[in-house]
C-alpha positions in Angstrom: 179.3 61.7 67.6 176.8 63.8 65.8 174.4 65.8 68.0 176.1 65.0 71.5 178.3 68.0 72.6 180.1 68.4 75.7 182.3 71.0 77.4 185.9 69.7 78.2 186.8 69.7 81.8 190.5 70.2 82.4 192.1 69.6 85.7 195.8 69.9 86.2 198.6 72.4 86.3 200.8 74.0 83.5 204.5 73.6 83.4 204.8 77.1 84.7 202.6 76.6 87.6 204.6 73.3 88.6 207.8 75.2 88.3 206.3 77.8 90.6 205.4 75.2 93.2 208.8 73.5 93.0 210.5 76.7 93.5 208.8 77.6 96.6 209.3 74.2 98.1 212.0 71.7 98.9 211.1 69.5 95.8 212.4 69.4 92.2 210.1 69.7 89.4 209.9 66.1 88.8 209.0 65.4 92.4 206.2 67.9 92.3 205.1 66.4 88.9 204.9 63.0 90.4 202.7 64.1 93.4 200.4 65.8 91.0 200.3 62.6 88.8 199.4 60.6 91.8 196.7 63.0 92.8 195.2 62.9 89.3 195.5 59.2 88.8 193.7 58.6 92.2 191.2 61.1 91.0 190.9 59.2 87.5 190.4 55.9 89.1 187.6 57.0 91.5 185.9 59.0 88.6 186.0 56.3 86.1 184.7 53.7 88.7 181.7 56.2 89.7 180.9 56.9 86.0 180.9 53.1 85.1 178.3 52.5 87.8 176.4 55.4 86.7 176.3 54.3 83.1 175.2 50.7 84.0 172.3 52.3 86.2 171.1 55.4 84.0 172.0 55.0 80.4 169.2 53.4 78.4 169.9 49.7 77.6 167.9 48.3 74.7 170.8 46.0 73.6 173.6 47.2 75.8 175.7 48.5 72.9 175.3 52.2 74.0 176.5 51.5 77.5 179.4 49.3 76.2 180.5 51.9 73.9 180.5 54.7 76.6 182.3 52.4 78.9 184.9 51.6 76.3 185.5 55.2 75.5 185.7 56.1 79.1 188.7 53.6 79.4 190.7 55.8 77.2 190.7 58.5 79.9 194.1 59.2 81.2 196.4 61.5 83.1 199.0 63.1 80.6 201.4 66.0 81.1 200.0 66.9 84.3 196.4 67.0 83.1 193.4 64.6 83.8 191.4 63.8 80.8 188.0 62.1 81.2 186.6 60.8 77.9 182.9 60.9 77.7 181.7 60.1 74.3 180.2 57.5 72.0 180.5 56.3 68.5 177.0 54.7 68.4 175.0 56.6 65.8 171.7 56.6 67.5 173.0 58.0 70.8 172.0 61.7 70.1 168.5 60.4 69.3 168.3 58.5 72.6 169.7 61.5 74.5 166.8 63.5 73.2 164.2 61.0 74.8 162.6 61.6 77.9 162.8 59.4 81.0 159.3 57.9 80.4 160.4 56.9 76.9 163.5 55.0 77.9 162.6 53.5 81.2 161.2 50.0 80.8 159.8 47.4 83.1 159.8 43.8 81.4 158.1 45.1 78.2 158.6 43.3 75.0 160.5 45.3 72.3 162.3 44.7 69.1 165.9 45.5 68.3 168.6 44.8 65.7 171.6 43.4 67.4 174.4 41.0 66.6 173.5 40.8 63.0 169.8 40.0 63.4 166.5 41.7 64.3 164.6 40.0 67.1 162.3 40.3 70.0 163.8 41.3 73.4 162.6 41.9 76.8 163.1 45.6 78.0 164.0 45.8 81.6 165.5 49.1 82.4 163.8 50.6 85.5 166.3 53.3 86.2 167.2 54.7 82.8 167.4 58.3 82.4 166.2 60.5 79.6 168.7 63.0 78.4 171.3 60.7 79.8 174.4 62.3 78.1 173.7 65.7 79.5 173.1 64.2 83.0 176.3 62.1 82.6 178.4 65.2 82.1 176.8 66.8 85.1 177.4 63.7 87.2 181.0 63.3 86.0 181.7 67.0 86.9 180.4 66.5 90.4 182.4 63.2 90.8 185.5 64.8 89.6 185.3 67.5 92.3 184.6 64.8 95.0 187.4 62.6 93.9 189.9 65.3 93.5 189.4 66.5 97.1 189.8 62.9 98.4 192.9 62.3 96.3 194.4 65.5 97.4 193.7 64.7 101.1 195.0 61.1 100.6 198.3 62.4 98.9 198.9 65.6 100.8 197.1 65.2 104.1 194.3 67.5 105.2 196.3 70.2 107.2 199.6 71.6 106.0 200.0 68.2 104.5 202.4 65.4 105.2 204.5 67.1 102.6 204.7 70.5 104.4 205.1 73.3 101.8 203.4 71.1 99.1 200.3 72.4 100.6 200.4 74.9 97.6 199.2 72.1 95.4 196.0 71.7 97.2 194.9 75.2 96.2 196.4 75.0 92.7 194.6 72.0 91.3 
């Protein structure tokens, strides 16, 4: 992915942190890890849905190949070893060039354009009224915001809003 850089966002707890929480509660290491996985899985499901909607709305769509590739890579996001990994990348070679374009360069309202797609070059109607310039940078910012929102919601759903339905597991709320 030449030209498109990103800063990884890691959300989760280390093995030592999970052991610390388990020691201070009535739960085993595995039970604590299961709760953390549930929180991060709920977060992952919410974030990927949010990002897919954002991609469909804001990523420039001359042929749709860039959007499709971003969504395919996003599907490889996962929760593994107590960490949430959101994959935001593309293998489309022109993505870095498109990312450098301004909104006025990528936003179209029914104009005629030309594109090479599915093995041939042809005329297409460009209708992309909500495309964003510098899409990749904006997608990273959007993803960070949605991770924070979805994480809070997932913690509340799994632990409750007060001391939590899990009592001493309230330590997780501050740890993740």
